[in-house]
PAZAPA-4460 file (N, C-alpha, C; in steps of 0.05 Angstrom, whole numbers, plus 32768, in hexadecimal, padded with zeros to 4 digits):
% residues 90
    n_x    n_y    n_z   ca_x   ca_y   ca_z    c_x    c_y    c_z   seq   type   mol
   7EEC   80F7   7D5A   7F03   80FD   7D65   7F05   80FB   7D84     1      M     A
   7F1A   80F3   7D89   7F20   80EC   7DAD   7F2C   8107   7DB0     2      S     A
   7F20   8117   7DC7   7F30   8128   7DD3   7F45   8122   7DEA     3      T     A
   7F58   8133   7DEB   7F66   812F   7E03   7F57   8127   7E1E     4      P     A
   7F3C   8138   7E25   7F34   8131   7E3D   7F27   8110   7E3E     5      A     A
   7F1B   8107   7E26   7F12   80ED   7E1D   7F25   80DD   7E24     6      D     A
   7F40   80E2   7E18   7F55   80CB   7E1A   7F62   80CA   7E35     7      L     A
   7F63   80E5   7E44   7F67   80E2   7E60   7F53   80D2   7E75     8      D     A
   7F3E   80D4   7E69   7F2C   80C6   7E7D   7F2F   80A9   7E75     9      E     A
   7F38   80A0   7E5D   7F40   8083   7E5B   7F57   8075   7E68    10      Q     A
   7F6D   808F   7E68   7F87   8089   7E80   7F75   8085   7E9D    11      V     A
   7F69   809A   7EA9   7F5B   8093   7EC1   7F4D   806F   7EC4    12      T     A
   7F3D   8070   7EAA   7F33   8051   7EB5   7F49   803A   7EAD    13      K     A
   7F59   8046   7E9D   7F6F   8029   7EA1   7F7D   8023   7EBB    14      V     A
   7F84   803E   7ECA   7F91   8044   7EE1   7F7C   8033   7EF8    15      R     A
   7F68   803A   7EF3   7F4E   802D   7F07   7F51   8011   7F07    16      D     A
   7F51   8008   7EED   7F52   7FF0   7EF0   7F65   7FDE   7EF8    17      A     A
   7F7E   7FED   7EF4   7F9C   7FE3   7EFE   7F9D   7FDC   7F11    18      L     A
   7F8E   7FF5   7F25   7F8A   7FF5   7F48   7F7C   7FDD   7F4B    19      H     A
   7F64   7FDB   7F3C   7F4E   7FC2   7F45   7F5C   7FA8   7F40    20      A     A
   7F6C   7FA6   7F2B   7F86   7F8B   7F29   7F90   7F87   7F3D    21      L     A
   7FA7   7F9C   7F46   7FB1   7F9C   7F5C   7FAC   7F8B   7F7A    22      R     A
   7F91   7F9B   7F7F   7F89   7F98   7F91   7F7D   7F70   7F8E    23      R     A
   7F75   7F6D   7F76   7F6E   7F4E   7F7B   7F84   7F48   7F7E    24      T     A
   7F98   7F47   7F6E   7FB4   7F37   7F72   7FC0   7F40   7F86    25      L     A
   7FC1   7F52   7F9F   7FC7   7F4A   7FB6   7FB3   7F3B   7FC7    26      L     A
   7F9E   7F3E   7FC6   7F89   7F29   7FD7   7F92   7F0D   7FD6    27      D     A
   7F9A   7F08   7FB5   7FA5   7EEA   7FA8   7FBC   7EE5   7FBC    28      L     A
   7FCC   7EF9   7FB8   7FE4   7EF5   7FC9   7FE0   7EEC   7FE2    29      E     A
   7FCF   7EFF   7FF2   7FCE   7EFB   8007   7FC3   7EE6   8010    30      R     A
   7FB0   7EDD   8003   7FA4   7EC3   8006   7FAE   7EA9   800A    31      T     A
   7FC6   7EAA   7FF4   7FD8   7E8B   7FEF   7FEC   7E95   8003    32      F     A
   7FF2   7EAA   800B   8006   7EAC   801E   8002   7E9A   803D    33      A     A
   7FE8   7E9F   803E   7FD7   7E93   8058   7FD0   7E79   8057    34      D     A
   7FD3   7E6F   8042   7FCD   7E4A   8041   7FE9   7E43   8050    35      L     A
   7FDF   7E26   805E   7FF2   7E1A   806C   8003   7E06   8053    36      D     A
   801B   7E0D   8051   8025   7E00   803C   8023   7DE0   8046    37      A     A
   8027   7DD8   8060   8022   7DC0   8068   800A   7DAD   8063    38      N     A
   7FF7   7DBD   8060   7FDF   7DAE   805C   7FD4   7DAE   8046    39      A     A
   7FED   7DB1   8030   7FEA   7DB3   8010   7FF7   7DA1   8005    40      L     A
   7FF3   7D97   7FED   8001   7D7F   7FE3   8001   7D89   7FBE    41      D     A
   801A   7D85   7FAA   801A   7D84   7F97   8017   7D71   7F82    42      V     A
   800D   7D71   7F6F   8005   7D5B   7F5A   8026   7D51   7F4A    43      D     A
   8021   7D3F   7F3D   8039   7D35   7F32   8043   7D3B   7F1A    44      A     A
   8035   7D52   7F0A   803E   7D5D   7EF3   8059   7D6D   7EF2    45      L     A
   8065   7D6F   7EE2   807F   7D7F   7EE2   808F   7D78   7EF1    46      G     A
   80A7   7D8D   7EFA   80BA   7D83   7F06   80B0   7D82   7F23    47      D     A
   80C6   7D6E   7F34   80B9   7D66   7F53   80BD   7D87   7F5F    48      P     A
   80AB   7D81   7F70   80AE   7D9E   7F84   8096   7D97   7F9A    49      T     A
   809B   7DA6   7FB3   8088   7D9E   7FC5   807B   7DB3   7FC8    50      T     A
   8068   7DB4   7FDE   804C   7DC5   7FDF   8055   7DE0   7FEB    51      A     A
   806B   7DDD   7FFF   8077   7DF9   8003   808D   7E03   7FF1    52      P     A
   808F   7DF9   7FE4   80A4   7E05   7FC9   8094   7E10   7FB9    53      E     A
   8081   7E03   7FB2   8062   7E0A   7F9C   8060   7E26   7FA3    54      A     A
   8053   7E21   7FC4   8046   7E38   7FC9   805B   7E55   7FD0    55      L     A
   8070   7E4D   7FD4   8080   7E64   7FDF   808A   7E73   7FB9    56      E     A
   8090   7E68   7FAD   808C   7E6E   7F8C   8077   7E7A   7F85    57      S     A
   8060   7E72   7F88   8046   7E74   7F81   8043   7E99   7F89    58      A     A
   804B   7E98   7FAA   804B   7EB4   7FB2   805A   7ECA   7FAF    59      V     A
   8077   7EC4   7FA5   808B   7ECD   7FA1   8080   7ED4   7F83    60      D     A
   8076   7ECA   7F6D   806F   7ED6   7F57   8058   7EE3   7F57    61      A     A
   8049   7EE6   7F66   802F   7EF7   7F6C   803B   7F13   7F75    62      L     A
   804E   7F14   7F87   8058   7F29   7F8E   806B   7F37   7F76    63      R     A
   8079   7F29   7F6C   8086   7F31   7F4E   806E   7F41   7F3F    64      A     A
   8059   7F2D   7F38   8047   7F3E   7F2A   803D   7F5A   7F37    65      A     A
   8038   7F54   7F53   8033   7F6E   7F60   8040   7F88   7F58    66      Q     A
   805E   7F83   7F5A   806E   7F94   7F55   8071   7FA0   7F3F    67      D     A
   806F   7F8D   7F29   806F   7F95   7F07   8053   7FAD   7F0A    68      T     A
   8043   7FA4   7F0D   802A   7FB0   7F13   8028   7FCC   7F20    69      L     A
   803A   7FCE   7F37   8046   7FE9   7F3D   8051   7FF9   7F2B    70      G     A
   8063   7FEB   7F26   8072   8001   7F06   805F   800A   7EF6    71      I     A
   804D   7FFC   7EEA   8039   8006   7ED8   8027   8017   7EEA    72      A     A
   8021   800D   7EFC   800E   802D   7F0B   8024   8040   7F11    73      D     A
   803C   8047   7F12   8048   805C   7F17   804A   8068   7EF8    74      A     A
   8052   805B   7EE4   804B   8065   7ECF   8035   8073   7EC6    75      D     A
   801C   8069   7ECD   8000   8073   7EC2   8005   808C   7ED0    76      L     A
   8013   8089   7EED   8007   80AA   7EF9   8018   80BB   7EED    77      D     A
   8037   80BB   7EE4   8040   80CB   7ED2   802E   80CE   7EB7    78      V     A
   802A   80C1   7EA9   8016   80C5   7E8F   8003   80D6   7E96    79      A     A
   7FF0   80D2   7EAA   7FD9   80E2   7EBE   7FE2   80FA   7EBD    80      K     A
   7FF5   8103   7ECC   8000   811D   7ED0   7FF8   8130   7EAE    81      R     A
   800A   8124   7E9F   8008   812B   7E86   7FED   812E   7E7A    82      H     A
   7FE5   8119   7E78   7FC6   8114   7E67   7FB1   8129   7E6D    83      T     A
   7FB6   8130   7E8A   7FA0   8145   7E99   7FA7   815C   7E8C    84      S     A
   7FBC   8165   7E8D   7FC1   8177   7E87   7FBD   8183   7E66    85      R     A
   7FBD   8172   7E52   7FB6   817A   7E34   7F95   817D   7E2D    86      L     A
   7F8F   8190   7E1E   7F80   819D   7E16   7F7F   81A4   7DF9    87      K     A
   7F63   81A5   7DEB   7F63   81AD   7DCD   7F6B   81C8   7DCB    88      T     A
   7F79   81D2   7DBB   7F80   81ED   7DB0   7F64   81F6   7DA8    89      R     A
   7F64   820E   7DB6   7F48   8227   7DB5   7F4F   8237   7D96    90      E     A
***
């Protein structure tokens, strides 16, 4: 049987993994944002686009993902405030 303390530790591990994912995503976003769009090209697959358009869309999507993960992070903080208070009845 899982105890509240065990479950709280699992919430902590999920939150830590989310923080690591957010750091990785932020690094990717910054790395893409630092690229020189004029030095890039795009393939001919899909809808016509330019390298600057594709790069801007990629960076915007990575920022949106970061925002979404930020919401999940805040929700996990709320959960953690409550899970850390639970204990088995004596």
